[in-house]
Structures are given as structure tokens and as C-alpha cells.
C-alpha positions in Angstrom: 148.6 85.0 163.3 149.6 81.3 162.8 152.7 81.2 160.9 152.7 78.9 157.8 153.4 75.3 158.8 151.2 75.6 162.0 148.0 74.7 160.1 145.2 73.2 161.9 143.6 71.4 159.3 145.6 70.4 155.9 143.0 71.4 153.2 142.1 69.0 150.6 144.4 69.5 147.6 141.2 70.1 145.1 140.3 72.7 147.5 143.6 74.7 147.6 143.4 74.5 143.8 139.8 76.0 143.6 141.1 78.7 145.9 144.2 79.4 143.9 142.1 79.9 140.8 139.8 82.5 142.6 142.6 84.3 143.9 144.4 84.3 140.4 141.2 85.8 139.0 140.7 88.3 142.0 144.5 89.1 141.7 144.6 91.3 144.7 148.2 92.2 144.1 147.7 92.4 140.3 150.6 89.8 139.7 148.9 87.6 137.3 147.9 90.6 135.2 151.7 91.4 135.1 152.5 88.0 133.6 152.7 85.9 136.9 151.7 82.1 136.7 147.9 81.5 137.8 149.6 79.7 140.9 151.3 82.6 142.3 148.9 82.6 145.2 149.4 79.2 146.3 151.0 79.7 149.5 148.5 82.3 150.5 145.7 79.8 149.5 147.2 77.0 151.7 147.7 79.2 154.7 144.2 80.6 154.6 142.4 77.2 154.2 144.6 75.7 156.5 143.0 77.7 159.5 140.3 75.2 159.9 137.8 77.7 160.6 136.0 80.0 158.6 137.9 82.7 157.1 137.3 86.8 157.9 138.3 89.6 155.8 140.8 90.4 158.3 142.4 86.9 158.0 143.0 87.7 154.2 144.4 91.1 155.2 146.7 89.4 157.8 147.7 86.6 155.5 148.7 88.8 152.5 150.6 91.0 154.9 152.7 88.3 156.3 153.4 86.8 152.8 154.0 90.4 151.5 156.9 91.0 154.2 158.9 88.2 152.5 159.2 84.9 154.0 162.6 82.9 154.4 163.2 79.1 154.1 162.2 78.6 157.8 158.8 80.6 157.3 160.2 83.9 159.2 159.4 87.3 157.8 162.1 89.1 156.5 160.8 92.8 156.7 158.8 94.4 159.4 156.1 95.7 157.5 154.7 95.1 153.8 155.0 97.9 151.4 151.7 100.1 151.2 151.0 99.1 147.5 150.8 95.4 148.6 148.3 95.9 151.2 144.9 94.0 150.2 141.8 96.3 149.7 138.7 95.8 151.7 136.8 94.6 148.7 139.2 92.0 147.6 139.5 90.6 151.2 135.9 90.2 151.4 135.7 88.4 147.9 138.7 86.4 148.9 137.0 85.4 152.2 133.9 84.7 150.6 135.5 82.5 148.0 137.4 80.6 150.7 134.4 80.1 152.9 132.0 78.6 150.1 135.4 76.1 149.2 135.7 75.3 152.9 131.9 74.4 153.4 131.8 72.5 150.4 134.6 70.1 151.1 133.3 66.9 152.4 134.8 65.8 155.8 136.3 62.8 153.9 138.6 65.0 151.9 140.2 66.7 155.0 
């Protein structure tokens, strides 16, 4: 999996914002439900959209697993594995991938 910062195509800011909103609505880790700000999933949104290709549910699971391990200032994971309770379920992964792909498909080439 590509590390944050090695993204192939920088996503348009409004596309990132739209995916952040979708992630807050899906709330795979239930962070927003516990009072976290709606932009809590912004790093995951940027990482997913920056892949420069269609997103699969496996991409979503991998991205969330990467960020769940904790990431230091250099983008290096600080733990070997994510806690089991932070795994993204199959249905949430599918919904997130679908939302990302709709946004990627709708983003005009000039915005990339």
C-alpha cells in the first residue's frame, strides 16, 4: 500500500471535502457519533482519493488499517497492527469505496 504523501494524483479539494462528509455520515469507527469533528476522517479521504485509480473495498480496509496503527509525523506507522475494534467492516468498506468512486468519476479533469 502506498504511504501518505506518495499519492499519484492530488485530489481536488472539493472532492476531498465531499468524501470527508460521506465518511462522517458512514462513520466507520463511530468517532463522529462519540463527538469527534466531522472532518476526523480527512487523512483517510485524501489518501483514498490520491491513489489515482478506482477504489476497492480492500483499499478502504487497508487505508483504515494503516491509519489505525497510528502514524508519526514522518508518515511511519507506530504499531504493527490495528486494534481489532478499529477494523472497517465489509459493508462500510463497500459504501466508502462506492462513495469515493462516484466522486472520482464526477471530478472534471480540470480539477485534478
